[in-house]
Steps between C-alpha positions, in 0.01 A plus 500: 500500500181298510510126463249343265336208674464176309138432413369149554204297375422198720339205319376218722169319534511515882381833639673437835836465326440814291419694816809381688728550197364854455562585867852357493601667173351839590678488838826449308447798268326351197184652355241228440285642221272205440397143561361224281366155583550323166688521172233694310482766772881507515541573129234773511663655808849495344363681195304756704740564789846447343666372822879471512476162680242221482496254788335204326372181662567190290189314621214710361151384401469451125827616345813433708760761590750368247257572214416843643873581531553412132211724395634787712845456344350564154378853579723797430695612808391203710526522879735279699313180583581309819324167530381391845361176633421320820683204344877464487688590180585132448131428440520691169829360370607624157196726457661750741817508291310545175268778615537863400449599866794669673489275803315274740420537870328257731215693666659435840813693390319811377664824616576839349867411476429168327 
């Protein structure tokens, strides 16, 4: 029996974070199929690559991660969206509860298990 690896799109405006997140996730068995540095690139990559998971930074240039998550949620068969941030969840208050994203992780807590 072969296991299908979860495919991941990493969306963050910091290349260093994308690189470290890719290394960590690939080491834990995920297949990182793409990266994007802003919301426009993220939406194009979701449409083109059809990842099963989108790791989405909230603090993006231009359109924030909350808006991108809502746009992703409107496509048919949307991927699971996990919001990430260098800020604590408390900084976003009710917006985190109201989002269509599946969850939130501080960047410092990123792991394959999380």
